[in-house]
C-alpha positions as CSV (number, residue, x, y, z in Angstrom):
1,M,-0.9,-15.3,4.6
2,I,-1.5,-12.2,6.8
3,D,0.7,-9.2,6.2
4,G,-0.8,-6.7,8.5
5,L,-3.8,-5.7,10.6
6,I,-6.7,-3.3,10.0
7,E,-7.8,-1.5,13.1
8,S,-11.5,-1.1,13.7
9,T,-13.1,1.3,16.1
10,S,-16.2,1.0,18.2
11,G,-16.3,4.4,19.7
12,N,-12.7,5.6,19.9
13,I,-10.9,2.3,20.6
14,P,-9.3,0.7,17.6
15,E,-10.1,-3.0,17.0
16,K,-7.6,-4.9,14.8
17,I,-8.7,-6.8,11.7
18,S,-6.3,-8.7,9.4
19,F,-5.5,-7.7,5.8
20,E,-3.3,-9.2,3.1
21,T,-0.8,-7.5,0.8
22,L,-1.1,-9.0,-2.7
23,D,1.8,-10.0,-4.9
24,A,1.8,-9.8,-8.7
25,K,0.7,-13.4,-9.1
26,A,-2.3,-13.0,-6.9
27,I,-3.4,-9.9,-8.8
28,A,-2.8,-11.6,-12.2
29,D,-4.8,-14.7,-11.1
30,N,-8.0,-12.6,-10.7
31,K,-9.0,-11.1,-14.1
32,E,-11.4,-8.6,-12.6
33,L,-8.8,-7.4,-10.1
34,S,-6.0,-7.4,-12.7
35,D,-8.1,-5.2,-15.1
36,W,-8.9,-2.8,-12.3
37,V,-5.3,-2.5,-11.2
38,Q,-4.2,-1.8,-14.8
39,K,-6.6,1.1,-14.9
40,Q,-5.1,2.5,-11.7
41,H,-1.4,1.7,-12.6
42,G,0.9,4.8,-12.8
43,I,-1.5,7.1,-11.1
44,N,-0.6,8.9,-7.9
45,N,-3.8,7.7,-6.2
46,I,-5.5,5.7,-3.5
47,A,-8.4,3.8,-4.9
48,Y,-10.6,0.9,-3.8
49,T,-13.0,-1.6,-5.3
50,R,-15.2,-4.4,-4.1
51,I,-15.0,-7.9,-5.6
52,G,-17.3,-10.4,-3.9
53,D,-17.1,-9.9,-0.1
54,E,-13.6,-8.4,-0.3
55,L,-12.3,-4.8,-0.6
56,F,-9.2,-4.2,-2.6
57,V,-7.2,-1.0,-2.0
58,Y,-4.6,0.3,-4.5
59,M,-2.0,2.7,-3.3
60,G,0.2,4.2,-6.0
61,V,2.7,7.0,-6.0
62,G,2.8,7.8,-9.7
63,E,6.1,7.9,-11.7
64,K,9.5,7.8,-10.1
65,P,12.8,8.5,-11.9
66,T,14.5,5.2,-11.0
67,G,14.0,1.8,-9.4
68,G,14.4,1.2,-5.7
69,Y,11.1,2.7,-4.5
70,T,8.5,0.6,-2.7
71,V,5.1,1.2,-1.2
72,E,4.3,-0.5,2.1
73,V,1.0,-0.5,4.0
74,T,1.7,0.0,7.6
75,D,-1.8,-0.2,9.0
76,V,-5.5,0.3,8.3
77,L,-7.8,2.0,10.8
78,H,-11.6,1.4,10.9
79,T,-12.3,5.1,11.6
80,R,-16.1,4.9,11.5
81,P,-18.6,2.0,11.2
82,D,-18.6,2.3,7.4
83,E,-15.1,3.8,6.8
84,A,-11.5,2.6,6.8
85,F,-8.3,4.6,6.5
86,V,-5.1,3.1,5.1
87,N,-1.7,4.3,6.1
88,A,1.3,3.5,3.9
89,V,4.9,4.5,3.5
90,L,6.9,5.2,0.3
91,H,10.4,3.9,0.8
92,S,13.0,5.7,-1.3
93,P,16.3,4.2,-2.4
94,A,19.4,5.2,-0.4
95,P,21.5,7.9,-2.1
96,D,24.3,5.4,-2.6
97,M,22.1,2.5,-3.7
98,M,22.6,1.1,-7.2
99,V,19.2,1.2,-8.9
100,I,17.9,0.7,-12.4
101,Q,17.9,3.9,-14.4
102,V,14.3,3.7,-15.8
103,F,11.1,5.3,-14.8
104,T,9.0,3.2,-12.4
105,T,5.5,3.3,-11.0
106,P,5.6,1.8,-7.5
107,Y,2.3,0.7,-5.9
108,T,0.8,-1.9,-3.6
109,V,-2.5,-3.6,-3.4
110,I,-4.1,-5.0,-0.2
111,R,-7.3,-6.9,0.4
112,F,-9.6,-7.5,3.4
113,N,-13.1,-8.6,4.1
114,Q,-15.3,-5.5,3.7
115,G,-17.7,-6.2,6.5
116,T,-19.5,-2.8,7.1
117,I,-16.9,-0.7,5.3
118,K,-18.3,1.3,2.4
119,H,-15.6,4.1,2.0
120,V,-11.8,3.9,2.2
121,G,-9.4,6.8,2.5
122,G,-5.7,6.8,3.0
123,E,-2.3,8.5,3.1
124,I,1.1,7.6,1.7
125,R,4.0,9.2,3.6
126,N,7.4,9.6,2.0
127,V,10.3,8.2,4.0
128,A,13.6,9.3,2.6
129,A,16.4,6.7,2.8
130,I,19.3,7.6,4.9
131,K,22.8,6.8,3.9
132,T,24.6,4.7,6.6
133,L,28.0,6.1,7.3
134,N,30.7,3.7,8.6
135,P,33.4,5.3,10.7
136,R,36.9,4.9,9.4
137,E,39.4,2.9,11.3
138,G,42.6,4.6,11.8
């Protein structure tokens, strides 16, 4: 299953490469990956590791005060022949959303074929949820 695209550049023109967002089962099924993710878990960090021919990128936002937060990778850019840059968004719960009242540690993990990539950077932008107002009839 392909969840997104990684953009590669030759010169200044991005070239798209597919990547996959992993679910909890896919992470748990790979012991080496699962152990690595456990070491990253809870840290406000972007980290990567190589396992075989694939690169795995962890994007975490540290501790949040409630449930309802999610991290979504929006794209990955191949910025140089040996570098990739991952863009992600932290979605916050809407102010009127009912959420679990417990500390959470939202994160996501993606994988892709490493090719020539030796270094990965990234950014997680915070997107505040907006309460939708419905006009009153009357």
